[in-house]
C-alpha positions, 0 to 999 in steps of 0.5 A: 508334603515336606518332600515336595517343598524341598524338590520345588526349592531345589528346582528353583535353585538349579534354574536360578544358577543356570540363568546366572551362568547363561547371563554371564556369557553375554558380551557386555559391549559390541563393536559397531562398524560404520562405512560409506559407499557412494551414496550409502552410509551403512553400519552393522554391529557384531552384538547379535548371536544368531543374526546380523543386521545391516542398516543403510541410508541413501544420502543422495536425492536419486534412487540407487541400488545397494548390494550387501555382501554377507560372510560365507558361501551359503549366503546370497547377496542382498540387493535392494532399490532405495529411494533418495534419502531412503533408509532401510535394513536387512538381516541374515544368520551370517556372522558379519557383513563383508561389504556394501556397494552402491551399484549406481542409479536405478 
């Protein structure tokens, strides 16, 4: 019985140590990038470890087409139609957003 309790305590100490080590590797703050392209105001943050999300707002009253260009040759651009005063977002596993373009009225 004593052996079992010792093993349990040891396992808890190892788990707590591993959690503390992993917890210290997370960045305390992230950089947010905000820009404007035509009718679109857009932003993204580099806080994600496994994905990147870009957020946009069509500030015009008419529907426009937005093109999000992701970093890396393996990622296709995201193209969406956004109504006037519409908001949206898109994500991928790319590290960052290269550019966002307003492709004009749609």
